[in-house]
N, C-alpha and C positions, 0 to 999 in steps of 0.2 A: 504494500500500500504506500502510495506517495503522499506525504503529509503536506498540506498547504504551507507556503512560506511564512505566513503570519503565525501559524501554530509553532513552526520550528523556531522562529525568533522568540516567541513567548517562552517556550521550553528552555531555550538558552538563557533567557533572563532569569527564570526560576533557579537554574543551576548556579548562576552568578550570585544571586541573592543568598542561596544556601551557603555558598562558599564564604560569603562575608560574615556569616554568623550574626549573633545578636550584639550589636554595638550599643553605644549610648543613644538615648532618644534624640531625634533630630531637633534642631532649634525651632522654636515656635515662630511661625510666620503669620498664621491665620489670626484674624481679629474677631473673636466671638461677639463682643459687644457691637461692633460695627455691622456684622452680619445680622444681629438681632434687630438693629434699626432698619435694615432692609426688610426683615420680616414684618415689623410694625407698619412700615409704609404700605406693604401689600394689603394688610388687613384694613388699613385706612382707606384704601380704594373701594372698599365694600366687596360684595360678591363679585368674583371674576368669572362669571358664567358667560360663555360665548353669546354674543349679542347684547350684552349689558353694557352700561356706561363704565362700570368698574373694570370690565374686561378690556374695553378700548383704552381706558386710562393706563392700565398696567402695560398693555402692548406698547404704547407710546413711550412710557417710562423705561421699559426694558430696551427698546430700540436706542434711546438716547444714551443710557448708561453703557451699553455694550459697545456702541460705536466709539465711545471715548476710551475704552479699555482694551478691546481686542485688536489684534493685528488686522484681522478681516472679520466682518460680520456678514453672514449669509442669512437672509430671511426667506423662508418658504411660506408663501401665502396661497391659499386655495379655499374652495368652498366644498363643504361636506353636506350632503342631503341625508337627513336622518330617516330612520324607518317610518317615522310619523310624517315625513315630508318637510320638516324644518330645514331651511338652508342656513348653514353656519359659516361665517367668515372666520377662518382659523389662521394662526401664524405660529410656525416654529422659528426659533432664533438659534443660530449656530455661531457661537463666538469662537473664532479660531486663533490659536496662538502658535507661533512658529509654523505657519502653514506649509512651508516648503519641506518640512521634515517628513521622511518616509515612515519612520516609526512614530506611531501616534497612540494616544489613549483617549478614551471618550468617557465623560461624566455627563449624566443627564438627570433631569427632574421635570415634573409637570408644573405648569404655572396657573392653570385654570382651577376653578372650584365647582363643587357639585350643586346642581340646581334643586335637588330633592333629598331630604333626610330619609335614609332607608335602612338604618341600623335596625335589625330585627328586635333588639332589646329596647329601642327607643319608642315610647308610646305617645309622644307629642305630635303636633301637626307636621305635615310633610313640607317643611320650609327649606330654603337654601342653607348651605353650610358655609360658615365664615372661612374655613380652611387655614387657620393659623398654623396647624401642623400638617394637614393633608393638602400640600401644595406650596404654601409659603415657606416652610422650613427647608425643603430641598432646594428651592429656588434661591433662598438666602445663602445657603452654603455655596452654590455655584457662583453667585455674585461676589462672595467673599474670596473665592479662589481667583476670580477675574481681577480683583483688586491687587492680589499678591503678584500674579503673573504680569500685570502691567508694570510693576515696579522691579520685579526680579524675574526675568524671562527664564523659561525652562529649556533644557537641552533637547527634550523630547517634544514632539508635536502634541498639543492638547486641544481637544474640541469640547466645548461646553454646550450641551444641547438642551434647550428649554422647549419642552413639547407642550402643545395645546390639545384640548379636547380629550384629555385622559379620562375625565370623570363625568362626562355628560349623560350617558345613557344608563341602561340597566345591564349589569354585567352578566346576567343570566338570560334575559329575554331580548336584548337588543345589542348583541356583541359587536356589531359593526359600529355602534355609536359610543364605544369606549376605546381607550388606547388609540384614538384617531391619529394624534400627532406622531406617535412612535411608529405606527403602521405606515404613515405617509413618508416619514424619514427612511424607513427600511426599504420602501419601494422607490425612493428618489435620493439615493446616497450620493454624496459628493464625489467627484472624480479623484483619482489618486488612491493611495494605500488605504486599506481598511484598518480600523484600530486593532491593536494587539488584543485589547479587551475593553469592555464597557462596564461602568458601575452606575447603577441607578440609585439615587438617594430619594427615598420617599418616607414621609413621616419620621423624620430624624430629629425633631425638636422637643420631644417629651422631656419634662423635668426629671423624671425617673427613667432615663434612657437605658434600655437593654436591647442589644442587637444580636439576635441569634441567626445563624446561617439559614437562609430561606431554602426550602427543599428543592424547588425547581432549579434554583441556581446550583445547588450541589449536584443535581442530576446532569445539567447541561454544561457546566463550566466549573468543575470541582477545583481545578488548579487556580482559578481566579479567586474563588472563595478562600482557599488556603493562603494565597498571597495577601489578600486584604486583611484577614484576621491575624496573620503573622506580623504584618507591618504595624497593625494596631497594637499588638502586644509589645513590639519593640518601641513604639511611641509612648508606652506607659498607660494604654487604655484597655487592658484586658478585662477590667471590671465592667466595661460597657460593651465591648465586642466580645461577647461570651462564646467561647469556642465549644459549642455543644451540638454537634451535628445530629440531626433528627429531632431535636427539641423545638425547632422553629416552625413557622407556618409554611404552607404551600399556597402560593398566591398567583392569581392572574394579574399581571402588572406589565408596565412598559417593557421590561427586560425580555418578556416572552416574544414580543414582536421582533426584537432584534435577533433573538436566538433563531427564529424561523428562517432568517436569511444568512445564517452562518456566523454572526457576530457573537463572540464569547462574552455574554452579558450576564451580570448578576444583580440581585436586588438587595440593597442595604436598607432595611426597613424595621421599625419597631411596631409589631402587629401581634399582640398577644390575645386579642379577641379571637374566639369566643370563650376563653377560659375564665373570663370575668375579673382578672387581676389588674388589667390595664386597658387603656384605649376604649373604654366604654363610650367615649364621646366621639369616636370615629363615625363619620357620616351622620352627624347630628349638629344642631345649632350650638352645642357646647364646645365645639372645636375652636376655642378662643385663646386669646393671648395669655391668660392665666395658666394655661396648661403647658406652656413651652418656656425654654430658658436659653440664655446666651451660652451658658456652660455646655449644654448639649450640642449646640452648633459648633462650639469651639472644639470639642472632641472629634466630631465628624470632619470638620475642616482640617484639623491636625493630621488625621489619617489620610485624607485626600492629598494634601500637600506632600506628605511623606512618600506616598506612592509615586507622585510626579518626580520628586527629587531622587528616587532610587534609580532612575534611568540614566 
């Protein structure tokens, strides 16, 4: 069997990392409080449901911020017609750093919010979700990474992908109306080298953050899971990135659409529902600022930057 060149390069990277051993934690570059301000600004826009004023305001804000920070900004704009016949104007933002590099890594998050509360344990009205954690937290981490790379460029190519339309429809009954942006990206990839791997950050702002390996990630890209959790341990964050394979959730999320086209993508996500211990506010009006923290963003940002600096 002939291995794809991207897989061979990634396996070589793993061997090099193993040879380096566990050194001192890398210097802290990521600014958690600054990332938290990005999170607060997103919530201040209101609901970021496609077609809403909050969605339009955040799109303009992301465009402005990323043009100032990225070496190149690619904006994918298209219309998606839903199962019910709604026509949604959607936008993916791809902030590219060191765009000429042939070895690249991809980090992604969704920036939209859910129009309907559908957590089965929630008994209130079916209202929109504020998305402080589910949407804003991952986006805030990516923006914090962009700030660092603007000041201190990376040797490897880095793409930060902000996907739209992740949370619009019903994950069981209208599957084409969720994960819309990641599906569009997968079908309209940028020319040039594919990323060595991709890491999705979703719901990473919980005050009591615990990140267990997600099972679909373990199945499709176990070496990427191993790399991320090992780097987290080296960075001093083993108490948050809990290396307990099999104990985490199995999720339908943006990483799955990338896996379908051969990108070795994993999901870094805090999702303990339905065991009742955490995230009971997922997909409810209670997904608000009081549930998230700058410290959690700091931990995730530290690990993301440590991954970049290892190349």
